[in-house]
mmCIF entry with sequence, helices, sheets and N, C-alpha, C, O atoms, coordinates in Angstrom:
data_MODEL
# 
_entry.id   MODEL 
# 
_entity.id                         1 
_entity.type                       polymer 
_entity.pdbx_number_of_molecules   1 
# 
_entity_poly.entity_id                      1 
_entity_poly.type                           'polypeptide(L)' 
_entity_poly.nstd_linkage                   no 
_entity_poly.nstd_monomer                   no 
_entity_poly.pdbx_seq_one_letter_code       MKSIVYSVAVASILLLSSCELIGGIFKAGVWTGIIAVAVVLGLIIWLISKGMNRD 
_entity_poly.pdbx_seq_one_letter_code_can   MKSIVYSVAVASILLLSSCELIGGIFKAGVWTGIIAVAVVLGLIIWLISKGMNRD 
_entity_poly.pdbx_strand_id                 A 
# 
loop_
_entity_poly_seq.entity_id 
_entity_poly_seq.num 
_entity_poly_seq.mon_id 
_entity_poly_seq.hetero 
1 1  MET n 
1 2  LYS n 
1 3  SER n 
1 4  ILE n 
1 5  VAL n 
1 6  TYR n 
1 7  SER n 
1 8  VAL n 
1 9  ALA n 
1 10 VAL n 
1 11 ALA n 
1 12 SER n 
1 13 ILE n 
1 14 LEU n 
1 15 LEU n 
1 16 LEU n 
1 17 SER n 
1 18 SER n 
1 19 CYS n 
1 20 GLU n 
1 21 LEU n 
1 22 ILE n 
1 23 GLY n 
1 24 GLY n 
1 25 ILE n 
1 26 PHE n 
1 27 LYS n 
1 28 ALA n 
1 29 GLY n 
1 30 VAL n 
1 31 TRP n 
1 32 THR n 
1 33 GLY n 
1 34 ILE n 
1 35 ILE n 
1 36 ALA n 
1 37 VAL n 
1 38 ALA n 
1 39 VAL n 
1 40 VAL n 
1 41 LEU n 
1 42 GLY n 
1 43 LEU n 
1 44 ILE n 
1 45 ILE n 
1 46 TRP n 
1 47 LEU n 
1 48 ILE n 
1 49 SER n 
1 50 LYS n 
1 51 GLY n 
1 52 MET n 
1 53 ASN n 
1 54 ARG n 
1 55 ASP n 
# 
_struct_asym.id          A 
_struct_asym.entity_id   1 
# 
loop_
_struct_conf.conf_type_id 
_struct_conf.id 
_struct_conf.pdbx_PDB_helix_id 
_struct_conf.beg_label_comp_id 
_struct_conf.beg_label_asym_id 
_struct_conf.beg_label_seq_id 
_struct_conf.pdbx_beg_PDB_ins_code 
_struct_conf.end_label_comp_id 
_struct_conf.end_label_asym_id 
_struct_conf.end_label_seq_id 
_struct_conf.pdbx_end_PDB_ins_code 
_struct_conf.beg_auth_comp_id 
_struct_conf.beg_auth_asym_id 
_struct_conf.beg_auth_seq_id 
_struct_conf.end_auth_comp_id 
_struct_conf.end_auth_asym_id 
_struct_conf.end_auth_seq_id 
_struct_conf.pdbx_PDB_helix_class 
_struct_conf.details 
_struct_conf.pdbx_PDB_helix_length 
HELX_P HELX_P1 AA1 LYS A 2  ? LEU A 15 ? LYS A 2  LEU A 15 1 ? 14 
HELX_P HELX_P2 AA2 SER A 18 ? ASN A 53 ? SER A 18 ASN A 53 1 ? 36 
# 
_struct_conf_type.id          HELX_P 
_struct_conf_type.criteria    ? 
_struct_conf_type.reference   ? 
# 
loop_
_atom_site.group_PDB 
_atom_site.id 
_atom_site.type_symbol 
_atom_site.label_atom_id 
_atom_site.label_alt_id 
_atom_site.label_comp_id 
_atom_site.label_asym_id 
_atom_site.label_entity_id 
_atom_site.label_seq_id 
_atom_site.pdbx_PDB_ins_code 
_atom_site.Cartn_x 
_atom_site.Cartn_y 
_atom_site.Cartn_z 
_atom_site.occupancy 
_atom_site.B_iso_or_equiv 
_atom_site.pdbx_formal_charge 
_atom_site.auth_seq_id 
_atom_site.auth_comp_id 
_atom_site.auth_asym_id 
_atom_site.auth_atom_id 
_atom_site.pdbx_PDB_model_num 
ATOM 1   N N  . MET A 1 1  ? 35.796  -18.674 -9.063  1.00 0.00 ? 1  MET A N  1 
ATOM 2   C CA . MET A 1 1  ? 34.354  -18.687 -8.851  1.00 0.00 ? 1  MET A CA 1 
ATOM 3   C C  . MET A 1 1  ? 33.818  -17.263 -8.657  1.00 0.00 ? 1  MET A C  1 
ATOM 4   O O  . MET A 1 1  ? 32.742  -16.931 -9.154  1.00 0.00 ? 1  MET A O  1 
ATOM 5   N N  . LYS A 1 2  ? 34.572  -16.419 -7.930  1.00 0.00 ? 2  LYS A N  1 
ATOM 6   C CA . LYS A 1 2  ? 34.122  -15.051 -7.705  1.00 0.00 ? 2  LYS A CA 1 
ATOM 7   C C  . LYS A 1 2  ? 34.057  -14.271 -9.010  1.00 0.00 ? 2  LYS A C  1 
ATOM 8   O O  . LYS A 1 2  ? 33.177  -13.429 -9.190  1.00 0.00 ? 2  LYS A O  1 
ATOM 9   N N  . SER A 1 3  ? 34.980  -14.546 -9.916  1.00 0.00 ? 3  SER A N  1 
ATOM 10  C CA . SER A 1 3  ? 34.973  -13.813 -11.184 1.00 0.00 ? 3  SER A CA 1 
ATOM 11  C C  . SER A 1 3  ? 33.744  -14.165 -12.012 1.00 0.00 ? 3  SER A C  1 
ATOM 12  O O  . SER A 1 3  ? 33.214  -13.314 -12.726 1.00 0.00 ? 3  SER A O  1 
ATOM 13  N N  . ILE A 1 4  ? 33.290  -15.401 -11.923 1.00 0.00 ? 4  ILE A N  1 
ATOM 14  C CA . ILE A 1 4  ? 32.078  -15.800 -12.651 1.00 0.00 ? 4  ILE A CA 1 
ATOM 15  C C  . ILE A 1 4  ? 30.862  -15.083 -12.067 1.00 0.00 ? 4  ILE A C  1 
ATOM 16  O O  . ILE A 1 4  ? 30.014  -14.586 -12.808 1.00 0.00 ? 4  ILE A O  1 
ATOM 17  N N  . VAL A 1 5  ? 30.782  -15.033 -10.756 1.00 0.00 ? 5  VAL A N  1 
ATOM 18  C CA . VAL A 1 5  ? 29.654  -14.370 -10.102 1.00 0.00 ? 5  VAL A CA 1 
ATOM 19  C C  . VAL A 1 5  ? 29.650  -12.887 -10.449 1.00 0.00 ? 5  VAL A C  1 
ATOM 20  O O  . VAL A 1 5  ? 28.606  -12.317 -10.766 1.00 0.00 ? 5  VAL A O  1 
ATOM 21  N N  . TYR A 1 6  ? 30.825  -12.269 -10.386 1.00 0.00 ? 6  TYR A N  1 
ATOM 22  C CA . TYR A 1 6  ? 30.911  -10.846 -10.716 1.00 0.00 ? 6  TYR A CA 1 
ATOM 23  C C  . TYR A 1 6  ? 30.558  -10.589 -12.177 1.00 0.00 ? 6  TYR A C  1 
ATOM 24  O O  . TYR A 1 6  ? 29.874  -9.613  -12.486 1.00 0.00 ? 6  TYR A O  1 
ATOM 25  N N  . SER A 1 7  ? 31.017  -11.451 -13.072 1.00 0.00 ? 7  SER A N  1 
ATOM 26  C CA . SER A 1 7  ? 30.718  -11.241 -14.486 1.00 0.00 ? 7  SER A CA 1 
ATOM 27  C C  . SER A 1 7  ? 29.228  -11.428 -14.768 1.00 0.00 ? 7  SER A C  1 
ATOM 28  O O  . SER A 1 7  ? 28.656  -10.700 -15.579 1.00 0.00 ? 7  SER A O  1 
ATOM 29  N N  . VAL A 1 8  ? 28.602  -12.390 -14.111 1.00 0.00 ? 8  VAL A N  1 
ATOM 30  C CA . VAL A 1 8  ? 27.156  -12.588 -14.279 1.00 0.00 ? 8  VAL A CA 1 
ATOM 31  C C  . VAL A 1 8  ? 26.400  -11.386 -13.705 1.00 0.00 ? 8  VAL A C  1 
ATOM 32  O O  . VAL A 1 8  ? 25.418  -10.935 -14.295 1.00 0.00 ? 8  VAL A O  1 
ATOM 33  N N  . ALA A 1 9  ? 26.843  -10.873 -12.574 1.00 0.00 ? 9  ALA A N  1 
ATOM 34  C CA . ALA A 1 9  ? 26.183  -9.714  -11.972 1.00 0.00 ? 9  ALA A CA 1 
ATOM 35  C C  . ALA A 1 9  ? 26.300  -8.491  -12.871 1.00 0.00 ? 9  ALA A C  1 
ATOM 36  O O  . ALA A 1 9  ? 25.325  -7.764  -13.062 1.00 0.00 ? 9  ALA A O  1 
ATOM 37  N N  . VAL A 1 10 ? 27.484  -8.260  -13.422 1.00 0.00 ? 10 VAL A N  1 
ATOM 38  C CA . VAL A 1 10 ? 27.676  -7.107  -14.306 1.00 0.00 ? 10 VAL A CA 1 
ATOM 39  C C  . VAL A 1 10 ? 26.862  -7.276  -15.578 1.00 0.00 ? 10 VAL A C  1 
ATOM 40  O O  . VAL A 1 10 ? 26.258  -6.315  -16.055 1.00 0.00 ? 10 VAL A O  1 
ATOM 41  N N  . ALA A 1 11 ? 26.835  -8.478  -16.134 1.00 0.00 ? 11 ALA A N  1 
ATOM 42  C CA . ALA A 1 11 ? 26.065  -8.723  -17.357 1.00 0.00 ? 11 ALA A CA 1 
ATOM 43  C C  . ALA A 1 11 ? 24.577  -8.513  -17.112 1.00 0.00 ? 11 ALA A C  1 
ATOM 44  O O  . ALA A 1 11 ? 23.886  -7.937  -17.953 1.00 0.00 ? 11 ALA A O  1 
ATOM 45  N N  . SER A 1 12 ? 24.077  -8.976  -15.965 1.00 0.00 ? 12 SER A N  1 
ATOM 46  C CA . SER A 1 12 ? 22.648  -8.812  -15.684 1.00 0.00 ? 12 SER A CA 1 
ATOM 47  C C  . SER A 1 12 ? 22.296  -7.347  -15.448 1.00 0.00 ? 12 SER A C  1 
ATOM 48  O O  . SER A 1 12 ? 21.213  -6.896  -15.821 1.00 0.00 ? 12 SER A O  1 
ATOM 49  N N  . ILE A 1 13 ? 23.213  -6.605  -14.826 1.00 0.00 ? 13 ILE A N  1 
ATOM 50  C CA . ILE A 1 13 ? 22.964  -5.176  -14.614 1.00 0.00 ? 13 ILE A CA 1 
ATOM 51  C C  . ILE A 1 13 ? 22.910  -4.439  -15.949 1.00 0.00 ? 13 ILE A C  1 
ATOM 52  O O  . ILE A 1 13 ? 22.080  -3.551  -16.142 1.00 0.00 ? 13 ILE A O  1 
ATOM 53  N N  . LEU A 1 14 ? 23.790  -4.807  -16.856 1.00 0.00 ? 14 LEU A N  1 
ATOM 54  C CA . LEU A 1 14 ? 23.842  -4.111  -18.139 1.00 0.00 ? 14 LEU A CA 1 
ATOM 55  C C  . LEU A 1 14 ? 22.731  -4.541  -19.091 1.00 0.00 ? 14 LEU A C  1 
ATOM 56  O O  . LEU A 1 14 ? 22.247  -3.731  -19.881 1.00 0.00 ? 14 LEU A O  1 
ATOM 57  N N  . LEU A 1 15 ? 22.328  -5.795  -19.023 1.00 0.00 ? 15 LEU A N  1 
ATOM 58  C CA . LEU A 1 15 ? 21.379  -6.313  -20.002 1.00 0.00 ? 15 LEU A CA 1 
ATOM 59  C C  . LEU A 1 15 ? 19.918  -6.178  -19.566 1.00 0.00 ? 15 LEU A C  1 
ATOM 60  O O  . LEU A 1 15 ? 19.038  -6.006  -20.410 1.00 0.00 ? 15 LEU A O  1 
ATOM 61  N N  . LEU A 1 16 ? 19.655  -6.250  -18.283 1.00 0.00 ? 16 LEU A N  1 
ATOM 62  C CA . LEU A 1 16 ? 18.278  -6.175  -17.809 1.00 0.00 ? 16 LEU A CA 1 
ATOM 63  C C  . LEU A 1 16 ? 17.883  -4.722  -17.618 1.00 0.00 ? 16 LEU A C  1 
ATOM 64  O O  . LEU A 1 16 ? 18.666  -3.907  -17.132 1.00 0.00 ? 16 LEU A O  1 
ATOM 65  N N  . SER A 1 17 ? 16.672  -4.417  -18.003 1.00 0.00 ? 17 SER A N  1 
ATOM 66  C CA . SER A 1 17 ? 16.204  -3.041  -17.894 1.00 0.00 ? 17 SER A CA 1 
ATOM 67  C C  . SER A 1 17 ? 15.508  -2.849  -16.554 1.00 0.00 ? 17 SER A C  1 
ATOM 68  O O  . SER A 1 17 ? 14.421  -3.379  -16.322 1.00 0.00 ? 17 SER A O  1 
ATOM 69  N N  . SER A 1 18 ? 16.138  -2.094  -15.689 1.00 0.00 ? 18 SER A N  1 
ATOM 70  C CA . SER A 1 18 ? 15.527  -1.834  -14.393 1.00 0.00 ? 18 SER A CA 1 
ATOM 71  C C  . SER A 1 18 ? 14.436  -0.784  -14.498 1.00 0.00 ? 18 SER A C  1 
ATOM 72  O O  . SER A 1 18 ? 13.602  -0.663  -13.600 1.00 0.00 ? 18 SER A O  1 
ATOM 73  N N  . CYS A 1 19 ? 14.432  -0.022  -15.586 1.00 0.00 ? 19 CYS A N  1 
ATOM 74  C CA . CYS A 1 19 ? 13.406  1.008   -15.759 1.00 0.00 ? 19 CYS A CA 1 
ATOM 75  C C  . CYS A 1 19 ? 12.013  0.384   -15.849 1.00 0.00 ? 19 CYS A C  1 
ATOM 76  O O  . CYS A 1 19 ? 11.041  0.967   -15.367 1.00 0.00 ? 19 CYS A O  1 
ATOM 77  N N  . GLU A 1 20 ? 11.914  -0.783  -16.456 1.00 0.00 ? 20 GLU A N  1 
ATOM 78  C CA . GLU A 1 20 ? 10.621  -1.451  -16.559 1.00 0.00 ? 20 GLU A CA 1 
ATOM 79  C C  . GLU A 1 20 ? 10.127  -1.869  -15.182 1.00 0.00 ? 20 GLU A C  1 
ATOM 80  O O  . GLU A 1 20 ? 8.940   -1.751  -14.874 1.00 0.00 ? 20 GLU A O  1 
ATOM 81  N N  . LEU A 1 21 ? 11.044  -2.359  -14.358 1.00 0.00 ? 21 LEU A N  1 
ATOM 82  C CA . LEU A 1 21 ? 10.670  -2.766  -13.007 1.00 0.00 ? 21 LEU A CA 1 
ATOM 83  C C  . LEU A 1 21 ? 10.203  -1.569  -12.195 1.00 0.00 ? 21 LEU A C  1 
ATOM 84  O O  . LEU A 1 21 ? 9.166   -1.632  -11.535 1.00 0.00 ? 21 LEU A O  1 
ATOM 85  N N  . ILE A 1 22 ? 10.951  -0.494  -12.238 1.00 0.00 ? 22 ILE A N  1 
ATOM 86  C CA . ILE A 1 22 ? 10.588  0.711   -11.491 1.00 0.00 ? 22 ILE A CA 1 
ATOM 87  C C  . ILE A 1 22 ? 9.262   1.276   -12.012 1.00 0.00 ? 22 ILE A C  1 
ATOM 88  O O  . ILE A 1 22 ? 8.425   1.724   -11.228 1.00 0.00 ? 22 ILE A O  1 
ATOM 89  N N  . GLY A 1 23 ? 9.074   1.254   -13.327 1.00 0.00 ? 23 GLY A N  1 
ATOM 90  C CA . GLY A 1 23 ? 7.810   1.726   -13.900 1.00 0.00 ? 23 GLY A CA 1 
ATOM 91  C C  . GLY A 1 23 ? 6.627   0.903   -13.420 1.00 0.00 ? 23 GLY A C  1 
ATOM 92  O O  . GLY A 1 23 ? 5.566   1.452   -13.123 1.00 0.00 ? 23 GLY A O  1 
ATOM 93  N N  . GLY A 1 24 ? 6.800   -0.402  -13.343 1.00 0.00 ? 24 GLY A N  1 
ATOM 94  C CA . GLY A 1 24 ? 5.735   -1.270  -12.848 1.00 0.00 ? 24 GLY A CA 1 
ATOM 95  C C  . GLY A 1 24 ? 5.402   -0.994  -11.395 1.00 0.00 ? 24 GLY A C  1 
ATOM 96  O O  . GLY A 1 24 ? 4.234   -1.001  -11.005 1.00 0.00 ? 24 GLY A O  1 
ATOM 97  N N  . ILE A 1 25 ? 6.432   -0.750  -10.591 1.00 0.00 ? 25 ILE A N  1 
ATOM 98  C CA . ILE A 1 25 ? 6.208   -0.445  -9.176  1.00 0.00 ? 25 ILE A CA 1 
ATOM 99  C C  . ILE A 1 25 ? 5.446   0.867   -9.035  1.00 0.00 ? 25 ILE A C  1 
ATOM 100 O O  . ILE A 1 25 ? 4.515   0.960   -8.235  1.00 0.00 ? 25 ILE A O  1 
ATOM 101 N N  . PHE A 1 26 ? 5.835   1.884   -9.808  1.00 0.00 ? 26 PHE A N  1 
ATOM 102 C CA . PHE A 1 26 ? 5.147   3.168   -9.712  1.00 0.00 ? 26 PHE A CA 1 
ATOM 103 C C  . PHE A 1 26 ? 3.712   3.084   -10.216 1.00 0.00 ? 26 PHE A C  1 
ATOM 104 O O  . PHE A 1 26 ? 2.823   3.725   -9.657  1.00 0.00 ? 26 PHE A O  1 
ATOM 105 N N  . LYS A 1 27 ? 3.477   2.299   -11.266 1.00 0.00 ? 27 LYS A N  1 
ATOM 106 C CA . LYS A 1 27 ? 2.103   2.140   -11.748 1.00 0.00 ? 27 LYS A CA 1 
ATOM 107 C C  . LYS A 1 27 ? 1.241   1.484   -10.679 1.00 0.00 ? 27 LYS A C  1 
ATOM 108 O O  . LYS A 1 27 ? 0.111   1.911   -10.446 1.00 0.00 ? 27 LYS A O  1 
ATOM 109 N N  . ALA A 1 28 ? 1.759   0.458   -10.031 1.00 0.00 ? 28 ALA A N  1 
ATOM 110 C CA . ALA A 1 28 ? 1.010   -0.209  -8.963  1.00 0.00 ? 28 ALA A CA 1 
ATOM 111 C C  . ALA A 1 28 ? 0.770   0.757   -7.810  1.00 0.00 ? 28 ALA A C  1 
ATOM 112 O O  . ALA A 1 28 ? -0.307  0.754   -7.213  1.00 0.00 ? 28 ALA A O  1 
ATOM 113 N N  . GLY A 1 29 ? 1.758   1.578   -7.495  1.00 0.00 ? 29 GLY A N  1 
ATOM 114 C CA . GLY A 1 29 ? 1.610   2.549   -6.422  1.00 0.00 ? 29 GLY A CA 1 
ATOM 115 C C  . GLY A 1 29 ? 0.569   3.600   -6.735  1.00 0.00 ? 29 GLY A C  1 
ATOM 116 O O  . GLY A 1 29 ? -0.201  3.996   -5.860  1.00 0.00 ? 29 GLY A O  1 
ATOM 117 N N  . VAL A 1 30 ? 0.539   4.053   -7.972  1.00 0.00 ? 30 VAL A N  1 
ATOM 118 C CA . VAL A 1 30 ? -0.441  5.067   -8.378  1.00 0.00 ? 30 VAL A CA 1 
ATOM 119 C C  . VAL A 1 30 ? -1.851  4.494   -8.276  1.00 0.00 ? 30 VAL A C  1 
ATOM 120 O O  . VAL A 1 30 ? -2.749  5.144   -7.741  1.00 0.00 ? 30 VAL A O  1 
ATOM 121 N N  . TRP A 1 31 ? -2.047  3.286   -8.785  1.00 0.00 ? 31 TRP A N  1 
ATOM 122 C CA . TRP A 1 31 ? -3.385  2.698   -8.723  1.00 0.00 ? 31 TRP A CA 1 
ATOM 123 C C  . TRP A 1 31 ? -3.802  2.400   -7.294  1.00 0.00 ? 31 TRP A C  1 
ATOM 124 O O  . TRP A 1 31 ? -4.973  2.560   -6.950  1.00 0.00 ? 31 TRP A O  1 
ATOM 125 N N  . THR A 1 32 ? -2.876  1.973   -6.462  1.00 0.00 ? 32 THR A N  1 
ATOM 126 C CA . THR A 1 32 ? -3.194  1.745   -5.051  1.00 0.00 ? 32 THR A CA 1 
ATOM 127 C C  . THR A 1 32 ? -3.593  3.049   -4.382  1.00 0.00 ? 32 THR A C  1 
ATOM 128 O O  . THR A 1 32 ? -4.539  3.078   -3.594  1.00 0.00 ? 32 THR A O  1 
ATOM 129 N N  . GLY A 1 33 ? -2.884  4.126   -4.686  1.00 0.00 ? 33 GLY A N  1 
ATOM 130 C CA . GLY A 1 33 ? -3.219  5.431   -4.122  1.00 0.00 ? 33 GLY A CA 1 
ATOM 131 C C  . GLY A 1 33 ? -4.574  5.922   -4.583  1.00 0.00 ? 33 GLY A C  1 
ATOM 132 O O  . GLY A 1 33 ? -5.349  6.453   -3.787  1.00 0.00 ? 33 GLY A O  1 
ATOM 133 N N  . ILE A 1 34 ? -4.865  5.753   -5.848  1.00 0.00 ? 34 ILE A N  1 
ATOM 134 C CA . ILE A 1 34 ? -6.167  6.192   -6.380  1.00 0.00 ? 34 ILE A CA 1 
ATOM 135 C C  . ILE A 1 34 ? -7.307  5.423   -5.721  1.00 0.00 ? 34 ILE A C  1 
ATOM 136 O O  . ILE A 1 34 ? -8.326  6.009   -5.355  1.00 0.00 ? 34 ILE A O  1 
ATOM 137 N N  . ILE A 1 35 ? -7.136  4.123   -5.571  1.00 0.00 ? 35 ILE A N  1 
ATOM 138 C CA . ILE A 1 35 ? -8.177  3.299   -4.936  1.00 0.00 ? 35 ILE A CA 1 
ATOM 139 C C  . ILE A 1 35 ? -8.332  3.680   -3.470  1.00 0.00 ? 35 ILE A C  1 
ATOM 140 O O  . ILE A 1 35 ? -9.453  3.751   -2.966  1.00 0.00 ? 35 ILE A O  1 
ATOM 141 N N  . ALA A 1 36 ? -7.222  3.924   -2.780  1.00 0.00 ? 36 ALA A N  1 
ATOM 142 C CA . ALA A 1 36 ? -7.294  4.297   -1.367  1.00 0.00 ? 36 ALA A CA 1 
ATOM 143 C C  . ALA A 1 36 ? -8.003  5.632   -1.192  1.00 0.00 ? 36 ALA A C  1 
ATOM 144 O O  . ALA A 1 36 ? -8.830  5.768   -0.289  1.00 0.00 ? 36 ALA A O  1 
ATOM 145 N N  . VAL A 1 37 ? -7.706  6.610   -2.021  1.00 0.00 ? 37 VAL A N  1 
ATOM 146 C CA . VAL A 1 37 ? -8.372  7.911   -1.942  1.00 0.00 ? 37 VAL A CA 1 
ATOM 147 C C  . VAL A 1 37 ? -9.862  7.764   -2.231  1.00 0.00 ? 37 VAL A C  1 
ATOM 148 O O  . VAL A 1 37 ? -10.684 8.381   -1.554  1.00 0.00 ? 37 VAL A O  1 
ATOM 149 N N  . ALA A 1 38 ? -10.215 6.963   -3.216  1.00 0.00 ? 38 ALA A N  1 
ATOM 150 C CA . ALA A 1 38 ? -11.631 6.761   -3.543  1.00 0.00 ? 38 ALA A CA 1 
ATOM 151 C C  . ALA A 1 38 ? -12.375 6.103   -2.383  1.00 0.00 ? 38 ALA A C  1 
ATOM 152 O O  . ALA A 1 38 ? -13.512 6.469   -2.087  1.00 0.00 ? 38 ALA A O  1 
ATOM 153 N N  . VAL A 1 39 ? -11.741 5.141   -1.731  1.00 0.00 ? 39 VAL A N  1 
ATOM 154 C CA . VAL A 1 39 ? -12.382 4.468   -0.589  1.00 0.00 ? 39 VAL A CA 1 
ATOM 155 C C  . VAL A 1 39 ? -12.556 5.443   0.572   1.00 0.00 ? 39 VAL A C  1 
ATOM 156 O O  . VAL A 1 39 ? -13.615 5.476   1.198   1.00 0.00 ? 39 VAL A O  1 
ATOM 157 N N  . VAL A 1 40 ? -11.536 6.229   0.861   1.00 0.00 ? 40 VAL A N  1 
ATOM 158 C CA . VAL A 1 40 ? -11.622 7.190   1.965   1.00 0.00 ? 40 VAL A CA 1 
ATOM 159 C C  . VAL A 1 40 ? -12.689 8.244   1.681   1.00 0.00 ? 40 VAL A C  1 
ATOM 160 O O  . VAL A 1 40 ? -13.478 8.574   2.566   1.00 0.00 ? 40 VAL A O  1 
ATOM 161 N N  . LEU A 1 41 ? -12.724 8.772   0.465   1.00 0.00 ? 41 LEU A N  1 
ATOM 162 C CA . LEU A 1 41 ? -13.755 9.753   0.118   1.00 0.00 ? 41 LEU A CA 1 
ATOM 163 C C  . LEU A 1 41 ? -15.149 9.151   0.205   1.00 0.00 ? 41 LEU A C  1 
ATOM 164 O O  . LEU A 1 41 ? -16.075 9.800   0.693   1.00 0.00 ? 41 LEU A O  1 
ATOM 165 N N  . GLY A 1 42 ? -15.307 7.934   -0.257  1.00 0.00 ? 42 GLY A N  1 
ATOM 166 C CA . GLY A 1 42 ? -16.600 7.262   -0.153  1.00 0.00 ? 42 GLY A CA 1 
ATOM 167 C C  . GLY A 1 42 ? -17.028 7.067   1.293   1.00 0.00 ? 42 GLY A C  1 
ATOM 168 O O  . GLY A 1 42 ? -18.201 7.230   1.630   1.00 0.00 ? 42 GLY A O  1 
ATOM 169 N N  . LEU A 1 43 ? -16.072 6.718   2.143   1.00 0.00 ? 43 LEU A N  1 
ATOM 170 C CA . LEU A 1 43 ? -16.379 6.544   3.565   1.00 0.00 ? 43 LEU A CA 1 
ATOM 171 C C  . LEU A 1 43 ? -16.776 7.864   4.212   1.00 0.00 ? 43 LEU A C  1 
ATOM 172 O O  . LEU A 1 43 ? -17.714 7.909   5.008   1.00 0.00 ? 43 LEU A O  1 
ATOM 173 N N  . ILE A 1 44 ? -16.077 8.926   3.879   1.00 0.00 ? 44 ILE A N  1 
ATOM 174 C CA . ILE A 1 44 ? -16.415 10.246  4.431   1.00 0.00 ? 44 ILE A CA 1 
ATOM 175 C C  . ILE A 1 44 ? -17.795 10.684  3.974   1.00 0.00 ? 44 ILE A C  1 
ATOM 176 O O  . ILE A 1 44 ? -18.588 11.169  4.781   1.00 0.00 ? 44 ILE A O  1 
ATOM 177 N N  . ILE A 1 45 ? -18.093 10.521  2.699   1.00 0.00 ? 45 ILE A N  1 
ATOM 178 C CA . ILE A 1 45 ? -19.418 10.901  2.181   1.00 0.00 ? 45 ILE A CA 1 
ATOM 179 C C  . ILE A 1 45 ? -20.505 10.068  2.841   1.00 0.00 ? 45 ILE A C  1 
ATOM 180 O O  . ILE A 1 45 ? -21.574 10.589  3.160   1.00 0.00 ? 45 ILE A O  1 
ATOM 181 N N  . TRP A 1 46 ? -20.247 8.784   3.051   1.00 0.00 ? 46 TRP A N  1 
ATOM 182 C CA . TRP A 1 46 ? -21.224 7.903   3.689   1.00 0.00 ? 46 TRP A CA 1 
ATOM 183 C C  . TRP A 1 46 ? -21.467 8.330   5.130   1.00 0.00 ? 46 TRP A C  1 
ATOM 184 O O  . TRP A 1 46 ? -22.609 8.367   5.589   1.00 0.00 ? 46 TRP A O  1 
ATOM 185 N N  . LEU A 1 47 ? -20.377 8.657   5.850   1.00 0.00 ? 47 LEU A N  1 
ATOM 186 C CA . LEU A 1 47 ? -20.532 9.091   7.242   1.00 0.00 ? 47 LEU A CA 1 
ATOM 187 C C  . LEU A 1 47 ? -21.285 10.409  7.343   1.00 0.00 ? 47 LEU A C  1 
ATOM 188 O O  . LEU A 1 47 ? -22.107 10.584  8.242   1.00 0.00 ? 47 LEU A O  1 
ATOM 189 N N  . ILE A 1 48 ? -21.016 11.335  6.436   1.00 0.00 ? 48 ILE A N  1 
ATOM 190 C CA . ILE A 1 48 ? -21.726 12.620  6.442   1.00 0.00 ? 48 ILE A CA 1 
ATOM 191 C C  . ILE A 1 48 ? -23.201 12.404  6.137   1.00 0.00 ? 48 ILE A C  1 
ATOM 192 O O  . ILE A 1 48 ? -24.056 13.019  6.773   1.00 0.00 ? 48 ILE A O  1 
ATOM 193 N N  . SER A 1 49 ? -23.510 11.554  5.190   1.00 0.00 ? 49 SER A N  1 
ATOM 194 C CA . SER A 1 49 ? -24.916 11.310  4.860   1.00 0.00 ? 49 SER A CA 1 
ATOM 195 C C  . SER A 1 49 ? -25.640 10.613  6.015   1.00 0.00 ? 49 SER A C  1 
ATOM 196 O O  . SER A 1 49 ? -26.820 10.880  6.247   1.00 0.00 ? 49 SER A O  1 
ATOM 197 N N  . LYS A 1 50 ? -24.963 9.736   6.733   1.00 0.00 ? 50 LYS A N  1 
ATOM 198 C CA . LYS A 1 50 ? -25.586 9.086   7.891   1.00 0.00 ? 50 LYS A CA 1 
ATOM 199 C C  . LYS A 1 50 ? -25.823 10.113  9.013   1.00 0.00 ? 50 LYS A C  1 
ATOM 200 O O  . LYS A 1 50 ? -26.834 10.050  9.713   1.00 0.00 ? 50 LYS A O  1 
ATOM 201 N N  . GLY A 1 51 ? -24.886 11.053  9.177   1.00 0.00 ? 51 GLY A N  1 
ATOM 202 C CA . GLY A 1 51 ? -25.045 12.075  10.203  1.00 0.00 ? 51 GLY A CA 1 
ATOM 203 C C  . GLY A 1 51 ? -26.179 13.034  9.898   1.00 0.00 ? 51 GLY A C  1 
ATOM 204 O O  . GLY A 1 51 ? -26.862 13.489  10.816  1.00 0.00 ? 51 GLY A O  1 
ATOM 205 N N  . MET A 1 52 ? -26.393 13.348  8.647   1.00 0.00 ? 52 MET A N  1 
ATOM 206 C CA . MET A 1 52 ? -27.464 14.267  8.260   1.00 0.00 ? 52 MET A CA 1 
ATOM 207 C C  . MET A 1 52 ? -28.833 13.604  8.357   1.00 0.00 ? 52 MET A C  1 
ATOM 208 O O  . MET A 1 52 ? -29.828 14.295  8.577   1.00 0.00 ? 52 MET A O  1 
ATOM 209 N N  . ASN A 1 53 ? -28.911 12.302  8.202   1.00 0.00 ? 53 ASN A N  1 
ATOM 210 C CA . ASN A 1 53 ? -30.188 11.593  8.263   1.00 0.00 ? 53 ASN A CA 1 
ATOM 211 C C  . ASN A 1 53 ? -30.704 11.474  9.683   1.00 0.00 ? 53 ASN A C  1 
ATOM 212 O O  . ASN A 1 53 ? -31.891 11.205  9.869   1.00 0.00 ? 53 ASN A O  1 
ATOM 213 N N  . ARG A 1 54 ? -29.866 11.661  10.696  1.00 0.00 ? 54 ARG A N  1 
ATOM 214 C CA . ARG A 1 54 ? -30.303 11.542  12.099  1.00 0.00 ? 54 ARG A CA 1 
ATOM 215 C C  . ARG A 1 54 ? -31.199 12.718  12.507  1.00 0.00 ? 54 ARG A C  1 
ATOM 216 O O  . ARG A 1 54 ? -32.060 12.571  13.374  1.00 0.00 ? 54 ARG A O  1 
ATOM 217 N N  . ASP A 1 55 ? -30.997 13.864  11.892  1.00 0.00 ? 55 ASP A N  1 
ATOM 218 C CA . ASP A 1 55 ? -31.762 15.057  12.267  1.00 0.00 ? 55 ASP A CA 1 
ATOM 219 C C  . ASP A 1 55 ? -33.144 14.951  11.777  1.00 0.00 ? 55 ASP A C  1 
ATOM 220 O O  . ASP A 1 55 ? -33.947 15.858  11.993  1.00 0.00 ? 55 ASP A O  1 
# 
């Protein structure tokens, strides 16, 4: 039974492309970072504009 599990594990490692998985994770990370930076910059600009309107 162990030999079957090991052979399936080795076959899946050799046949499946992990590069696609890693690429998908990095793409999601990049877009999450871009959205987070845009939200933070928007919040900072909004806070500065609210502070200037008080004067």
